[in-house]
C-alpha positions as CSV (number, residue, x, y, z in Angstrom):
1,M,96.3,106.1,86.5
2,A,94.3,106.0,89.7
3,P,94.4,102.1,89.8
4,L,98.2,102.2,89.5
5,L,98.4,104.8,92.3
6,F,96.2,102.7,94.6
7,L,98.4,99.7,93.8
8,L,101.7,101.5,94.4
9,I,100.7,103.5,97.5
10,T,99.0,100.6,99.3
11,T,101.9,98.2,98.4
12,L,104.5,100.7,99.8
13,A,102.5,101.5,102.9
14,V,101.9,97.8,103.8
15,Y,105.6,97.0,103.1
16,A,106.7,100.0,105.3
17,V,104.4,99.0,108.1
18,G,105.8,95.5,108.0
19,R,109.4,96.6,108.0
20,F,109.1,99.1,110.9
21,N,106.5,97.3,113.1
22,S,107.6,94.0,114.5
23,A,104.0,92.9,115.3
24,A,103.1,93.5,111.6
25,A,106.3,91.8,110.5
26,E,105.2,88.6,112.3
27,H,102.2,88.5,110.0
28,G,104.5,88.8,106.9
29,L,103.5,92.4,106.1
30,G,107.1,93.3,105.5
31,T,107.5,91.1,102.5
32,W,106.9,92.2,98.9
33,P,104.5,89.4,97.9
34,V,102.2,90.2,100.8
35,A,102.5,93.9,100.3
36,I,101.7,93.6,96.6
37,R,98.8,91.3,97.5
38,F,97.2,94.0,99.7
39,G,98.0,96.6,97.0
40,L,96.2,94.5,94.4
41,A,93.2,93.9,96.7
42,V,92.8,97.6,97.3
43,M,93.2,98.4,93.6
44,F,90.6,95.8,92.6
45,I,88.2,96.9,95.3
46,V,88.4,100.5,94.0
47,T,88.1,99.5,90.3
48,G,85.4,97.0,91.1
49,I,83.3,99.7,92.8
50,S,83.8,102.0,89.9
51,H,82.0,99.5,87.7
52,F,78.8,100.5,89.6
53,V,79.3,104.1,90.7
54,G,81.3,107.0,89.3
55,M,82.7,105.6,86.1
56,R,80.0,103.1,85.0
57,E,79.0,104.9,81.9
58,A,82.6,105.5,80.8
59,L,83.4,101.8,81.3
60,I,80.3,100.7,79.3
61,D,81.5,103.0,76.5
62,M,84.9,101.3,76.6
63,V,83.4,97.9,75.7
64,P,84.2,97.1,72.0
65,P,81.1,97.2,69.8
66,W,81.6,93.5,68.7
67,L,80.9,92.3,72.3
68,P,77.3,91.8,73.4
69,A,75.5,93.5,76.3
70,P,78.1,96.1,77.4
71,A,76.3,97.0,80.6
72,A,76.1,93.4,81.7
73,L,79.8,92.8,80.9
74,V,80.7,95.8,83.0
75,T,78.5,94.5,85.9
76,V,80.0,91.0,85.6
77,T,83.6,92.3,85.5
78,G,82.9,94.6,88.5
79,V,81.6,91.7,90.5
80,L,84.5,89.5,89.5
81,E,87.0,92.2,90.5
82,L,85.4,92.6,93.9
83,L,85.3,88.8,94.4
84,G,88.9,88.5,93.3
85,A,90.1,91.3,95.6
86,F,88.5,89.7,98.6
87,G,89.8,86.3,97.4
88,L,93.4,87.6,97.5
89,L,93.0,88.2,101.2
90,L,91.9,84.6,102.1
91,R,94.6,81.9,102.1
92,P,92.6,79.1,100.5
93,T,91.5,81.3,97.6
94,R,94.6,83.4,97.0
95,P,96.1,81.4,94.0
96,W,92.6,81.1,92.4
97,A,91.9,84.8,92.9
98,A,95.3,85.9,91.6
99,G,95.0,83.6,88.6
100,G,91.5,84.7,87.8
101,L,92.3,88.4,88.1
102,G,95.3,87.9,85.8
103,L,93.2,86.2,83.2
104,M,90.6,88.9,83.5
105,L,93.3,91.6,82.9
106,I,94.3,89.8,79.8
107,L,90.7,89.3,78.6
108,M,89.7,93.0,79.3
109,F,92.8,94.4,77.5
110,P,90.9,94.7,74.2
111,A,88.6,97.2,75.9
112,N,91.7,99.3,76.7
113,V,92.9,99.1,73.2
114,H,89.5,100.0,71.8
115,L,89.3,103.1,74.0
116,A,92.9,104.1,73.1
117,L,92.2,103.7,69.4
118,T,88.7,105.2,69.1
119,G,88.5,107.7,72.0
120,E,88.8,111.4,71.4
121,N,90.6,114.0,73.5
122,L,91.9,111.2,75.8
123,P,94.3,112.1,78.7
124,W,97.8,110.9,78.3
125,D,97.3,107.8,80.5
126,D,94.5,106.6,78.3
127,Q,96.7,106.5,75.3
128,L,97.7,103.0,74.0
129,V,101.4,102.9,75.3
130,P,100.7,104.1,78.9
131,R,97.7,101.8,79.2
132,T,99.7,98.9,77.9
133,V,102.5,99.6,80.3
134,M,100.0,99.8,83.2
135,Q,98.4,96.5,82.2
136,A,101.9,94.9,82.2
137,V,102.5,96.3,85.7
138,F,99.2,94.9,86.9
139,L,100.0,91.5,85.4
140,A,103.5,91.5,86.9
141,A,101.9,92.3,90.3
142,V,99.5,89.4,89.9
143,L,102.4,87.1,89.1
144,A,104.3,88.4,92.1
145,V,101.4,87.1,94.2
146,L,100.6,84.0,92.3
147,I,104.0,82.5,91.9
148,P,104.9,82.4,95.7
149,E,101.4,81.0,96.4
150,I,101.9,78.2,94.0
151,R,105.4,77.4,95.3
152,A,104.1,77.4,98.9
153,Q,101.3,75.0,98.0
154,R,103.7,72.7,96.1
155,G,106.1,72.7,99.0
156,A,103.3,71.9,101.5
157,R,102.1,69.1,99.2
158,R,105.6,67.6,98.9
159,Q,106.0,67.8,102.7
160,R,102.7,65.9,103.2
161,T,103.4,63.2,100.6
162,S,106.9,62.6,101.8
163,G,105.6,61.9,105.3
164,T,107.8,64.7,106.8
165,V,106.1,66.1,109.8
166,T,107.6,69.0,111.7
167,T,106.6,69.5,115.3
168,S,108.0,71.8,117.9
169,D,109.6,70.3,121.1
170,S,106.7,71.6,123.2
171,A,104.1,69.9,121.0
172,A,106.1,66.6,120.9
173,G,105.7,66.1,124.7
174,P,108.2,65.9,127.5
175,S,111.8,65.2,126.5
176,G,114.7,64.2,128.6
177,R,113.4,65.0,132.0
């Protein structure tokens, strides 16, 4: 539940700051894709850190028994979550980070299922249905970041290949003096 709260609270806070602060709005903070991107970054930073401190043993126990080296898998996924989180914040790596994090969410889902089916005395949010719903929300958030990034890259590529160059009047030089 904590990752969902980090995602939602950060997303809403960034969106609100962008909507009510013109300087922040100039940097796109008042748009949902940007706000969700920051929400995902915070969420994955927190969950990535939890792979090393706090919840490490619980995460190792979540790894299905048919997978090798549970401790190593938790370490690798923690590093990947941290790299993905920071990648979401850098323009050149955003689509790759979002795509990688989405793929990782899908690949790690069996650990969530394993916990839900074999764990004892689990809190309600570790049950199969709530965990599945949360994973779907996380994947939807990743897609809300990934799709606009892919569209923007395709648009920029089309603009370059069609030879269309846009310049402002001041950059074009003196006109009509």
